[in-house]
N, CA and C of each residue as an Amber inpcrd file, in Angstrom:
protein
   702
 102.4100000  86.9460000 137.3880000 103.3480000  88.2040000 137.6270000
 103.8270000  88.6700000 136.8180000 103.6090000  88.2600000 135.2530000
 103.9000000  89.2480000 134.0640000 102.9540000  90.2010000 133.9240000
 101.8030000  89.9960000 134.4690000 100.3390000  90.4650000 134.0540000
 100.8120000  91.9890000 135.2340000 100.9550000  91.5500000 136.3060000
 101.1340000  92.7250000 137.3340000 102.2940000  93.8670000 137.0700000
 103.5460000  92.7370000 136.2070000 104.8120000  93.8840000 135.7450000
 104.1090000  94.8820000 134.8600000 103.2620000  94.5140000 134.0480000
 102.8720000  95.4440000 132.8310000 102.1690000  96.3880000 133.2520000
 100.8780000  96.1110000 134.2350000 100.1750000  96.6460000 134.8210000
 101.2770000  97.7500000 135.6120000 101.8780000  97.7220000 136.1460000
 103.1320000  98.7190000 137.0230000 103.5830000  99.5380000 136.0000000
 104.1620000  99.0640000 134.7490000 104.6120000  99.4480000 133.9640000
 103.7950000 100.8970000 133.0730000 102.7810000 100.3530000 133.1510000
 101.4600000 101.1730000 132.6500000 101.3340000 102.3000000 133.5570000
 101.6390000 102.2390000 134.9890000 100.9590000 103.5730000 135.8630000
 102.0960000 103.9840000 135.7790000 103.1660000 103.6620000 135.8970000
 104.4430000 104.4670000 135.7800000 104.1440000 105.3340000 134.6160000
 104.3340000 104.8240000 133.3570000 104.2210000 105.8320000 132.2060000
 103.1080000 106.5000000 132.3100000 101.8970000 106.5370000 133.1020000
 100.6060000 107.3240000 133.0110000 101.2170000 108.2960000 133.7510000
 101.9700000 107.9830000 134.9740000 102.6380000 109.1810000 135.9900000
 103.6990000 109.9820000 135.3550000 104.5040000 109.5010000 134.6050000
 105.4910000 110.0740000 133.8970000 104.8740000 111.2290000 132.8140000
 103.9610000 110.7520000 132.2890000 103.3480000 111.2930000 131.2300000
 102.4690000 112.6450000 131.6540000 101.8400000 112.2980000 132.6510000
 100.9900000 113.9090000 133.8180000 102.3260000 114.3050000 134.0690000
 103.3390000 113.9900000 134.8300000 104.7680000 114.8360000 135.2780000
 105.2340000 115.6890000 133.6370000 105.5860000 115.0790000 132.8030000
 105.6530000 115.8460000 131.5070000 104.7770000 116.7120000 131.2040000
 103.4260000 116.3560000 131.0490000 102.4690000 117.7010000 130.5570000
 102.8870000 118.9670000 131.7060000 102.6690000 118.7320000 133.2290000
 103.0660000 119.6000000 133.6390000 103.9160000 120.4070000 133.8570000
 105.2830000 120.2190000 133.4560000 106.7100000 120.7060000 133.4900000
 107.0330000 120.9160000 132.0820000 106.4280000 120.5240000 131.2750000
 106.8500000 120.6440000 129.4870000 105.7380000 122.0100000 129.1990000
 104.5220000 121.6050000 129.7870000 103.4160000 122.6620000 129.1230000
 103.0400000 123.7440000 129.9290000 102.5360000 123.0970000 131.3390000
 101.6970000 123.9980000 132.5650000 102.6430000 125.0780000 132.9390000
 104.4850000 124.5950000 133.3890000 105.1900000 125.5430000 133.8300000
 105.6410000 126.5250000 132.9870000 105.6990000 126.2220000 131.5350000
 106.2990000 127.3610000 130.7100000 105.2260000 128.2600000 130.4240000
 103.5610000 127.7300000 130.3800000 102.8150000 128.9440000 130.0490000
 102.6880000 129.6660000 131.2490000 102.5630000 129.0110000 132.4590000
 102.3380000 129.8660000 134.0130000 103.6000000 131.0100000 134.0180000
 104.6940000 130.3620000 133.8030000 105.5350000 131.5050000 134.1450000
 105.8440000 132.4010000 133.3210000 105.6920000 132.1040000 131.9120000
 105.1790000 133.3340000 131.1400000 104.8300000 134.1590000 131.5190000
 103.5240000 134.0940000 132.0410000 102.6990000 135.3150000 132.1720000
 102.7990000 135.6750000 133.8570000 103.6220000 134.7870000 134.4050000
 104.1850000 135.4740000 135.6640000 105.3820000 136.3720000 135.4920000
 105.9180000 135.7960000 134.7780000 107.5980000 136.8310000 134.6890000
 106.8930000 138.0810000 133.9140000 106.0890000 138.1890000 133.1950000
 105.5240000 139.1640000 132.1690000 104.4990000 140.2780000 132.9200000
 103.6000000 139.5330000 133.4130000 102.6470000 140.3560000 134.3010000
 102.7490000 140.9520000 135.9900000 103.7700000 139.8270000 136.5920000
 104.1310000 140.3890000 138.0350000 105.6530000 140.8330000 138.1660000
 106.5550000 140.4820000 137.2500000 107.8430000 140.9380000 137.5740000
 108.0210000 142.0650000 136.2210000 107.2740000 142.0970000 135.5540000
 107.2660000 142.8710000 134.2210000 108.1550000 142.8710000 133.4880000
 108.5700000 141.9020000 132.6860000 109.2940000 141.5080000 131.7760000
 109.0450000 141.4090000 130.8130000 109.6860000 141.8820000 129.6150000
 109.5500000 141.7920000 128.2260000 108.7770000 140.5260000 127.8380000
 108.6350000 140.6800000 126.5380000 107.8770000 139.5670000 125.9250000
 109.0360000 138.2020000 125.5580000 110.4130000 138.9020000 125.1440000
 111.2750000 137.8410000 124.7370000 112.0410000 137.4730000 126.1470000
 112.3930000 138.2740000 126.9770000 112.8520000 137.6140000 128.2990000
 111.7730000 136.4860000 128.8270000 110.4690000 136.8290000 128.9200000
 109.8520000 136.0170000 129.9650000 109.1680000 134.9090000 128.9980000
 109.5930000 134.7320000 127.2370000 109.6690000 133.8840000 126.9240000
 110.9390000 132.6940000 126.9430000 112.3000000 133.7140000 127.1500000
 113.0220000 133.2170000 127.4220000 113.3450000 132.1190000 128.6320000
 113.0250000 132.7100000 129.8750000 112.7870000 132.3120000 131.3910000
 112.1350000 131.1650000 130.9010000 110.7740000 131.2400000 130.3660000
 109.6860000 130.0600000 130.3010000 110.1550000 128.7400000 129.8480000
 110.9950000 129.0770000 129.0600000 111.8260000 128.0660000 128.2130000
 112.9110000 126.9950000 129.5980000 113.3050000 127.7610000 130.0850000
 114.5850000 127.0660000 131.1290000 114.2000000 125.7120000 131.6330000
 113.2440000 125.4250000 132.3700000 112.4610000 124.2450000 132.8100000
 112.5610000 123.3100000 131.8770000 111.8860000 123.2940000 130.3990000
 111.6950000 122.2880000 129.5890000 113.4750000 121.7480000 129.0220000
 113.9080000 122.8250000 129.1110000 115.3290000 123.0410000 128.2960000
 116.4090000 121.9610000 129.1750000 116.1110000 122.1990000 130.9790000
 116.8470000 121.5730000 131.4570000 116.5180000 120.2580000 131.6970000
 115.1960000 120.3280000 131.3920000 114.6940000 118.2410000 131.8410000
 114.9560000 117.6770000 130.4970000 114.8750000 118.1710000 129.2680000
 115.4240000 117.5020000 128.4300000 116.8680000 117.1980000 128.5300000
 117.4990000 118.3340000 128.8750000 119.3310000 117.8840000 129.1320000
 119.3120000 116.9330000 130.0970000 118.6350000 116.6610000 131.5810000
 118.8770000 115.8250000 132.3500000 118.8430000 114.9600000 131.6950000
 117.3520000 114.0830000 131.1480000 116.8450000 113.0310000 130.5410000
 118.3550000 112.5020000 129.6400000 118.4140000 113.2010000 128.7000000
 119.7760000 112.9800000 127.7320000 120.9470000 112.5960000 128.6790000
 121.5290000 113.0940000 129.6340000 122.2870000 112.7140000 130.4080000
 122.5720000 111.4920000 131.1450000 121.3780000 111.2460000 131.8080000
 120.9450000 110.0380000 133.0390000 120.9300000 108.7640000 131.9710000
 120.7620000 108.9060000 130.5890000 120.6110000 107.5470000 129.7790000
 121.7630000 106.9340000 129.4400000 122.0390000 105.8580000 129.4090000
 123.2690000 105.1380000 129.4100000 123.7340000 105.0640000 127.8640000
 122.1200000 104.6840000 127.2250000 122.1390000 104.6440000 125.8790000
 121.4310000 106.0660000 125.2510000 122.0650000 106.7760000 124.7350000
 121.4020000 108.1680000 124.3650000 120.5910000 107.6190000 123.3400000
 119.1250000 108.1350000 123.4820000 118.1120000 108.3630000 122.4420000
 118.1960000 109.5480000 121.7150000 118.4670000 109.2790000 120.3230000
 118.4280000 110.3520000 119.1270000 117.3400000 111.3640000 119.3920000
 116.2640000 111.0350000 119.5940000 115.2780000 112.0610000 119.5310000
 115.2570000 112.8790000 120.4650000 115.1950000 112.5480000 121.8590000
 115.1230000 113.7940000 122.9420000 116.4040000 114.4490000 123.1430000
 117.4630000 114.0660000 122.2450000 118.6980000 114.7850000 121.9390000
 118.8630000 115.7730000 121.3040000 118.3420000 115.3990000 119.7660000
 117.5160000 116.0700000 118.7210000 116.9070000 117.5310000 119.2560000
 115.6670000 117.3540000 120.1400000 115.0640000 118.1380000 120.6190000
 115.8220000 119.2420000 121.4230000 116.4810000 118.5780000 122.3010000
 117.4860000 119.2810000 123.1500000 118.1320000 120.1970000 122.5250000
 118.9030000 119.7240000 121.2770000 119.9500000 120.8180000 120.5290000
 119.3620000 121.8900000 119.9360000 118.1040000 121.5400000 119.2740000
 117.0410000 122.5090000 118.4110000 116.5760000 123.4510000 119.5910000
 116.2110000 123.1230000 120.4930000 115.7570000 124.0890000 121.4610000
 116.7630000 124.9460000 121.8890000 117.8850000 124.8170000 121.8570000
 119.1430000 125.4910000 122.6830000 119.4400000 126.4700000 121.7580000
 119.5210000 125.9470000 120.1890000 120.2150000 126.5850000 119.2030000
 118.9600000 127.6890000 118.7460000 117.7690000 127.3410000 118.9070000
 116.5050000 128.1200000 118.4700000 116.7440000 129.1730000 119.9110000
 116.9590000 128.9610000 121.2560000 117.0380000 130.1290000 121.9850000
 117.9520000 131.3610000 122.3970000 119.0120000 130.5500000 121.8360000
 120.4650000 131.3830000 121.0850000 119.8060000 132.1080000 120.3140000
 119.2860000 132.0180000 119.1620000 119.1870000 132.5400000 118.0930000
 118.0720000 133.9130000 118.4260000 117.1430000 133.3490000 119.0170000
 116.0460000 134.5330000 119.2570000 116.5780000 135.3330000 120.4230000
 117.4400000 135.1120000 121.3690000 117.9580000 136.0730000 122.0820000
 118.4160000 137.5160000 121.4390000 119.4130000 136.7140000 120.4250000
 120.1160000 137.4620000 119.5670000 119.5110000 138.4940000 118.7600000
 118.3660000 138.3270000 118.4850000 117.4840000 138.7060000 117.4820000
 116.6220000 139.9930000 118.4740000 116.3060000 139.3460000 119.4740000
 115.1600000 140.0760000 120.2870000 114.0480000 140.1180000 119.7960000
 113.6670000 139.2760000 119.1790000 111.9540000 138.9960000 118.4110000
 111.3570000 138.0760000 119.3500000 110.1580000 138.5800000 119.7800000
 109.6770000 137.6810000 120.5440000 108.8090000 136.5530000 119.4580000
 108.5800000 137.1730000 118.4350000 107.2640000 136.0870000 117.5870000
 108.5910000 135.2650000 117.0630000 109.9940000 135.7030000 116.9270000
 110.8770000 134.3730000 116.5550000 111.0050000 133.3240000 117.7260000
 111.1300000 133.5710000 119.0150000 111.2510000 133.0450000 119.6390000
 109.8090000 131.9540000 119.7120000 108.9550000 132.4560000 119.3830000
 107.5360000 131.4340000 119.1600000 107.6310000 130.2680000 117.9940000
 108.4890000 130.8930000 116.9050000 108.6580000 130.4130000 115.6690000
 109.4790000 129.2850000 116.0800000 110.5450000 129.3580000 116.9250000
 111.5790000 128.3360000 117.6300000 110.7840000 127.2400000 117.8940000
 109.6040000 127.3940000 118.8410000 109.0610000 125.7870000 119.1420000
 108.4580000 125.2960000 117.7180000 108.0100000 125.9720000 117.0980000
 107.6350000 125.5300000 115.5660000 109.1630000 124.6780000 114.7620000
 110.1280000 125.5260000 114.8680000 111.2020000 124.7360000 114.2950000
 111.6780000 123.6220000 114.8110000 111.2980000 123.5940000 116.1510000
 111.8420000 122.5000000 116.9300000 111.1880000 121.2080000 116.3450000
 109.4760000 121.8040000 116.2040000 108.6900000 120.7560000 115.5560000
 108.8070000 119.8710000 114.1300000 109.4470000 121.2900000 113.4240000
 109.5920000 120.8370000 112.2290000 110.4900000 120.0740000 111.8100000
 111.7700000 120.0460000 112.4740000 112.9490000 119.2710000 112.6560000
 112.9240000 118.0200000 113.2160000 112.0500000 117.8300000 113.9760000
 111.7150000 116.5250000 114.7430000 110.7670000 115.7340000 113.8280000
 110.0760000 116.1970000 113.4190000 108.9200000 115.5780000 112.1830000
 109.7710000 115.2240000 110.7280000 110.6300000 115.9770000 110.4540000
 111.4470000 115.7720000 109.2250000 112.6130000 114.9720000 109.3960000
 113.1650000 114.7190000 110.6600000 113.7050000 113.5270000 110.9180000
 113.0240000 112.1530000 110.9340000 111.7050000 112.4720000 111.8640000
 110.8740000 110.9930000 111.9040000 110.7090000 110.9130000 110.5800000
 110.5110000 111.4300000 109.4120000 110.3740000 110.8540000 108.3310000
 111.2270000 110.4580000 107.0370000 112.3040000 110.8420000 108.0840000
 113.3630000 110.6330000 107.0800000 113.7720000 109.0100000 107.8320000
 113.5760000 108.9440000 109.1100000 113.9910000 107.6020000 109.4230000
 112.9250000 106.4220000 108.9530000 111.9330000 107.2070000 108.3810000
 110.7380000 105.7200000 107.9240000 111.2540000 105.7080000 106.5720000
 111.7360000 106.5360000 105.8330000 112.4720000 106.2520000 104.4910000
 113.8170000 105.4300000 104.3020000 114.4370000 105.7050000 105.8170000
 115.6330000 104.2820000 105.4720000 115.3590000 103.4270000 106.3000000
 113.7200000 102.9190000 106.4680000 113.5150000 101.5500000 107.4700000
 114.2080000 101.4440000 108.8660000 114.4720000 102.9380000 109.3880000
 114.6300000 102.8380000 110.7940000 113.6910000 103.5130000 111.5850000
 112.6200000 103.3310000 112.0100000 111.6050000 104.3510000 112.5900000
 112.0830000 104.7560000 113.6430000 112.5340000 105.9450000 114.2230000
 112.8470000 106.7460000 115.3460000 111.8780000 106.3910000 116.6370000
 110.6480000 106.2360000 116.3380000 109.6860000 106.2900000 117.5640000
 109.6680000 104.7270000 117.8160000 109.8800000 103.8920000 117.1420000
 109.9660000 102.2610000 117.7770000 110.5730000 102.3310000 119.1550000
 111.4160000 102.9640000 119.6280000 112.1930000 103.0890000 121.1350000
 111.2260000 103.5890000 121.6710000 110.4240000 104.3340000 121.5100000
 109.1180000 104.8620000 122.6770000 108.4270000 103.8340000 122.3310000
 107.5660000 103.4620000 121.1620000 106.6340000 102.2030000 121.0990000
 107.0390000 101.1370000 121.6870000 108.1330000 100.3420000 121.5770000
 108.1490000  98.7410000 122.0590000 107.7390000  98.8150000 123.6400000
 108.6250000  99.6310000 124.4420000 108.1360000  99.3480000 125.7440000
 106.4500000  99.0630000 126.2940000 105.4170000  99.8070000 125.4320000
 104.3150000 100.1040000 125.4780000 103.6850000  98.7270000 125.3210000
 103.9500000  98.1610000 123.8240000 103.4920000  97.3810000 123.4400000
 103.8570000  95.8750000 124.1780000 105.1880000  95.9320000 124.3110000
 105.8270000  94.4240000 125.1030000 105.5490000  93.8540000 126.6880000
 104.9530000  95.3610000 127.2750000 104.8970000  95.0850000 128.6210000
 105.2210000  94.3940000 129.5470000 106.8280000  94.8550000 129.4720000
 107.3420000  93.9100000 129.8810000 107.9910000  92.2030000 130.0770000
 106.8440000  91.6650000 129.1020000 106.7490000  90.0370000 128.8460000
 107.4190000  89.6210000 128.1460000 108.3960000  88.6290000 128.2020000
 109.2290000  87.9510000 127.7640000 108.9700000  87.2480000 126.4920000
 107.6330000  86.8540000 126.5650000 106.8750000  86.1570000 125.1050000
 106.6250000  87.1010000 124.2590000 106.3220000  88.2880000 124.6510000
 106.1790000  89.5550000 123.6330000 107.4400000  89.9320000 123.1840000
 108.3460000  90.2250000 123.8450000 109.5420000  90.1310000 123.0670000
 110.0510000  89.1440000 121.9150000 109.5780000  88.1600000 122.2100000
 109.9770000  87.2200000 121.3770000 109.1140000  87.2330000 120.2110000
 107.8730000  87.5140000 120.5930000 107.1120000  87.6270000 119.6940000
 107.4730000  89.1700000 118.4920000 108.0170000  89.7380000 118.7840000
 108.2410000  91.0890000 118.7280000 109.4300000  90.9950000 117.4770000
 110.1380000  90.1850000 118.0810000 111.6250000  89.6250000 117.0800000
 111.3620000  88.8430000 115.6800000 110.1230000  87.8770000 116.3780000
 109.7230000  87.1480000 115.2040000 108.9930000  87.6430000 114.0780000
 108.5830000  88.5530000 114.6990000 107.4970000  89.2460000 113.5090000
 108.0860000  90.3280000 112.8900000 108.8470000  90.8000000 113.3970000
 109.6780000  91.8970000 112.5180000 110.7830000  91.0710000 111.7520000
 111.1360000  89.9930000 111.6340000 111.9200000  89.4870000 110.9030000
 110.9140000  88.5440000 109.6580000 109.7620000  88.4370000 110.0020000
 108.8600000  87.4110000 108.9970000 107.9090000  87.8290000 108.3230000
 107.3160000  89.2350000 109.0830000 106.0770000  89.9460000 109.2130000
 105.9610000  91.2930000 107.9850000 105.6840000  91.3930000 106.5950000
 105.7530000  92.3380000 106.3330000 104.8620000  93.5190000 106.9720000
 103.5850000  93.0160000 107.4080000 102.4470000  93.9960000 107.6730000
 103.0150000  94.2320000 109.3650000 104.0160000  93.5640000 109.8920000
 104.3380000  94.1490000 111.0680000 104.9410000  95.4400000 110.9480000
 106.0920000  95.1220000 109.7860000 107.0110000  96.2100000 109.7620000
 106.4770000  97.2660000 109.0830000 105.2330000  97.1260000 108.0260000
 104.6460000  98.2790000 107.4260000 103.9950000  98.8770000 108.5500000
 103.1290000  98.4380000 109.6420000 102.3900000  99.1230000 110.7670000
 104.0630000  99.9430000 111.7470000 104.8920000  99.4860000 111.8750000
 105.8730000 100.0700000 112.7080000 106.6220000 101.2600000 111.8920000
 106.3300000 101.4520000 110.7550000 106.9080000 102.2700000 109.8610000
 105.8800000 103.5230000 109.9860000 104.5260000 103.0120000 109.8100000
 103.5030000 103.8760000 109.7630000 103.4740000 104.6830000 111.1490000
 103.4030000 104.1570000 112.0770000 103.5700000 104.7030000 113.5670000
 104.6890000 106.0810000 113.4780000 105.8230000 105.4700000 112.8910000
 106.9230000 106.9170000 112.9570000 106.3150000 107.9210000 111.8550000
 105.4570000 107.1940000 110.5880000 105.3910000 108.1330000 109.9580000
 104.2590000 109.1140000 110.1090000 103.3410000 108.8740000 111.1290000
 102.0740000 109.4670000 111.3140000 102.5330000 110.3820000 112.2300000
 103.2140000 110.2310000 113.1650000 103.8460000 111.5920000 114.0020000
 104.7820000 112.2560000 113.5150000 105.6700000 111.8420000 112.3720000
 107.0590000 112.7110000 111.6200000 105.4560000 113.7390000 110.6300000
 104.6630000 113.6250000 110.4570000 103.5840000 114.4370000 109.4900000
 102.9560000 115.0890000 110.5320000 102.6350000 114.5850000 111.7940000
 101.8680000 115.6070000 112.9670000 102.9750000 116.7520000 113.6270000
 104.1450000 116.2340000 113.6770000 104.9370000 117.4090000 113.5830000
 104.9340000 118.6320000 113.0630000 105.3310000 118.1570000 111.3690000
 105.2240000 119.0980000 110.4180000 104.3410000 119.7760000 110.5530000
 102.7810000 119.3290000 110.3460000 101.7400000 119.9810000 110.1130000
 101.5380000 120.8120000 111.4640000 102.0950000 120.5030000 112.5710000
 102.0670000 121.2980000 113.9780000 102.8510000 122.9180000 113.6860000
 103.9750000 122.2680000 113.0740000 104.8980000 123.8480000 112.5740000
 104.3510000 124.8090000 112.2580000 103.6660000 124.1110000 110.8830000
 103.0230000 124.9560000 109.7900000 101.6980000 125.6600000 110.6860000
 101.0920000 125.1350000 111.3360000 100.2150000 126.0060000 111.8620000
 100.2730000 126.8250000 113.1390000 101.6170000 126.8660000 113.8780000
 102.0960000 127.5110000 114.5160000 102.6360000 128.6350000 114.0590000
 103.3080000 128.6580000 113.0310000 104.0580000 129.6150000 112.4430000
 103.0100000 130.6440000 111.5830000 101.7560000 129.8350000 110.9610000
 100.6750000 130.7260000 110.6510000  99.8280000 131.4080000 112.1670000
  99.5310000 131.0050000 113.3750000  99.4510000 131.5950000 113.9890000
 100.1760000 132.7300000 114.7100000 101.6050000 132.8390000 114.9790000
 102.6390000 133.3690000 115.6660000 102.2210000 134.9500000 114.5880000
 102.0050000 134.5630000 113.2740000 102.1890000 135.9440000 112.5350000
 100.7470000 136.6130000 111.9350000  99.6640000 135.8500000 112.7610000
  98.3700000 135.9400000 112.5070000  97.6690000 137.1510000 113.8390000
  98.1760000 136.3350000 115.4800000  97.7020000 136.4470000 116.6130000
  98.9200000 137.3800000 117.3560000  98.6190000 137.7710000 118.6170000
  99.4480000 138.2460000 119.2820000 100.2080000 137.5730000 119.9730000
 101.2960000 137.8330000 120.4610000 102.4660000 136.8780000 121.4970000
 101.9250000 136.3720000 122.5150000 101.1860000 137.4450000 123.3040000
 100.4460000 136.6490000 124.2640000  99.2180000 135.6590000 124.1140000
  98.7630000 135.7160000 123.1000000  97.6320000 134.5690000 122.7500000
  98.2090000 133.6680000 122.1540000  99.3490000 133.7470000 121.5370000
 100.2310000 132.5570000 120.6770000 100.7570000 131.7850000 121.9860000
 101.2430000 132.0000000 123.0370000 101.7070000 131.5640000 124.1290000
 100.8570000 130.2940000 124.4850000  99.5970000 130.5760000 124.7400000
  98.0890000 129.6600000 124.9090000  98.2600000 128.9120000 123.7030000
  97.7510000 130.1360000 122.8590000  97.0340000 129.0840000 121.0710000
  98.1350000 128.0930000 120.8370000  99.3960000 128.4180000 120.9040000
 100.3380000 127.4610000 120.5430000 100.2320000 126.1870000 121.0150000
 100.1180000 126.4890000 122.6310000  99.7690000 124.8980000 123.5580000
  98.7680000 124.0210000 122.9430000  97.5570000 125.0370000 122.8210000
  96.7380000 124.0480000 122.1840000  96.5960000 123.5930000 120.9830000
  97.2960000 124.0550000 119.8230000  97.4550000 123.4260000 118.9140000
  98.6860000 122.3690000 119.0760000  99.2600000 122.1300000 119.8690000
 100.1190000 121.3580000 119.8790000  99.2540000 119.9640000 120.6260000
  98.8120000 120.2220000 121.5860000  98.0080000 119.2610000 122.4220000
  96.8080000 118.5950000 121.2800000  96.2810000 119.6710000 120.6210000
  95.0430000 118.9090000 119.7680000  95.9870000 118.0060000 118.4890000
  96.9920000 118.3050000 118.0800000  98.0030000 117.6500000 116.5020000
  98.3950000 116.3970000 117.6240000  98.5300000 116.5380000 118.8710000
  99.3410000 115.4500000 119.6130000  98.0510000 114.3700000 119.4920000
  96.9160000 114.7140000 119.9790000  95.9600000 113.9810000 120.4790000
  95.2860000 113.2720000 118.7540000  95.1210000 113.9690000 117.7770000
  94.9390000 113.2410000 116.4990000  96.1830000 112.3550000 116.2990000
  97.6810000 112.7840000 116.4960000  98.4220000 111.4890000 116.3050000
  98.3540000 110.6700000 116.6530000  97.9680000 110.8450000 117.8590000
  97.9130000 109.3620000 119.1270000  96.8330000 108.6130000 118.3200000
  95.5880000 109.1160000 118.0770000  94.5510000 108.5160000 117.7510000
  94.8320000 107.7120000 116.4430000  95.4550000 108.2620000 115.0320000
  95.5530000 107.7740000 114.0450000  97.0970000 106.6400000 113.7890000
  97.7420000 107.0750000 114.9530000  99.4790000 106.5100000 114.8030000
  98.4300000 105.0000000 115.5850000  97.9910000 105.0750000 116.6480000
  97.5440000 103.9390000 116.9210000  96.3690000 103.0240000 116.2110000
  95.5760000 103.6310000 115.1010000  94.4630000 102.7420000 114.4080000
  95.6040000 102.2560000 113.5500000  96.5960000 103.0630000 112.9590000
  97.5600000 102.4220000 111.6090000  98.4550000 101.7220000 112.1550000
  99.2300000 101.8450000 113.4980000 100.4110000 101.3470000 113.6920000
 100.2690000 100.5030000 115.0480000 100.3630000 100.9500000 116.1230000
 100.5360000 100.4590000 117.3240000  99.6370000  99.5440000 117.6910000
  98.0340000  99.9890000 117.2100000  97.1480000  98.5510000 117.2480000
  97.2430000  97.4370000 116.9120000  97.4430000  97.4980000 115.1550000
  97.8760000  96.3410000 114.5960000  98.9690000  95.5190000 114.7280000
  99.9990000  96.3510000 115.4510000 101.3300000  95.4740000 116.3170000
 101.1970000  94.8300000 117.2210000  99.8460000  95.3490000 118.2510000
  99.8730000  94.6340000 119.5180000  98.7740000  93.6880000 119.2690000
  97.7420000  93.4460000 118.2440000  96.9710000  92.5750000 117.9530000
  98.1030000  91.5110000 117.4840000  98.9000000  91.6880000 116.4170000
  99.7130000  90.5350000 115.9500000 100.5350000  90.1140000 116.6750000
 101.3910000  91.4510000 117.8560000 101.9400000  90.0980000 118.8190000
 101.3460000  89.6350000 119.8300000 100.1570000  89.8750000 120.2510000
  99.2390000  89.0640000 120.7520000  98.5990000  87.3820000 120.3180000
  98.3780000  88.0820000 118.8210000  98.1550000  86.3150000 118.2690000
  99.4120000  85.4510000 118.1950000 100.0830000  86.1900000 117.9770000
 101.6650000  85.1910000 117.9680000 102.0380000  84.6680000 119.2590000
 101.7000000  85.3100000 120.1310000 101.7230000  84.3900000 121.6660000
 100.9400000  83.4750000 121.7440000  99.7460000  83.6400000 121.4490000
  98.8180000  82.8070000 121.6870000  99.0210000  81.5730000 120.9400000
  99.4870000  81.6960000 119.3950000  99.6190000  80.8700000 118.8020000
 100.9450000  80.0030000 119.4380000 101.9370000  80.5230000 119.5050000
 103.2410000  79.9220000 120.2030000 103.0400000  79.1230000 121.3900000
 101.6700000  79.4430000 122.0230000 101.4990000  78.9310000 123.2880000
 100.5530000  77.6820000 123.0130000  99.6750000  77.9800000 122.2020000
  98.8320000  76.8280000 121.8720000  99.4410000  75.4560000 121.3310000
 100.4260000  75.9710000 120.2190000 101.5570000  74.8770000 119.8660000
 101.9140000  73.9030000 120.8170000 102.8090000  74.7410000 121.6540000
 103.4390000  74.2660000 122.9020000 102.6070000  73.1880000 123.5670000
 101.5510000  74.0250000 123.9100000 100.7010000  72.8900000 124.3020000
 100.1940000  71.8230000 123.8720000 100.0320000  71.7740000 122.6630000
  99.6670000  70.7520000 121.4560000 100.8990000  69.6480000 121.3870000
 101.8570000  70.4110000 121.2350000 103.2820000  69.5080000 121.5250000
 103.2810000  68.5720000 122.8200000 102.9510000  69.4210000 124.0090000
 102.8370000  68.8580000 125.2250000 102.1480000  67.3140000 125.1870000
 101.1740000  67.5700000 124.9330000  99.9240000  66.8720000 125.3530000
  99.9660000  65.4960000 123.7260000 100.6910000  65.6800000 122.9280000
 101.1450000  64.6790000 122.0400000 101.9550000  63.7750000 122.7750000
 103.4380000  64.4290000 122.9500000 104.3690000  63.6370000 123.9750000
 103.8210000  63.0450000 124.8280000 103.0550000  63.6900000 125.5740000
 102.3470000  62.7980000 126.9490000 101.5670000  61.8800000 126.5690000
């Protein structure tokens, strides 16, 4: 029963990831070229309207959560401030830099959360590792309390993503002032995707992977001890 629940959650997670990629990446890029090419909008207006769907989606995600996750709220506020400033100046390149600014803010906040020992990516990571399994939940609590290696891996996971967001910001800013706006609309997305893929692999190797193995080992040890105790009692 537990395994089926975990598998179902993983499938739903993959679907949500796919939908997020379509809405947050595909729609903004496609709508930019649509507004600019078919409707004859300027670069600033096209960039502004193409940002509406991601902003609304993030806002809806914040509103429907009972317990507000600070990370999406931070992204929403940074997006809104950047969008307003960009329209005020009328600079298309500044609107592209706005995306970089969002990444850098998120990155520095993540790094700050690591420094104070409260890694913000844990809320995203935990459901993937626990898979809805009560035994894994107990193991998580135990390891967090007793294992320095587990806590270090948890910090590394958020730390890697913090560095990735800051690095993405730097690369995008260089690109914005090195290439045309039309080129950076799609090239900026490529930079983002490549950076996220690298962060996913590295954070998995340094953080999520070791944590998953420690949780699995802890669960097996507890089950083994329980079986041994039951056998001895019998």
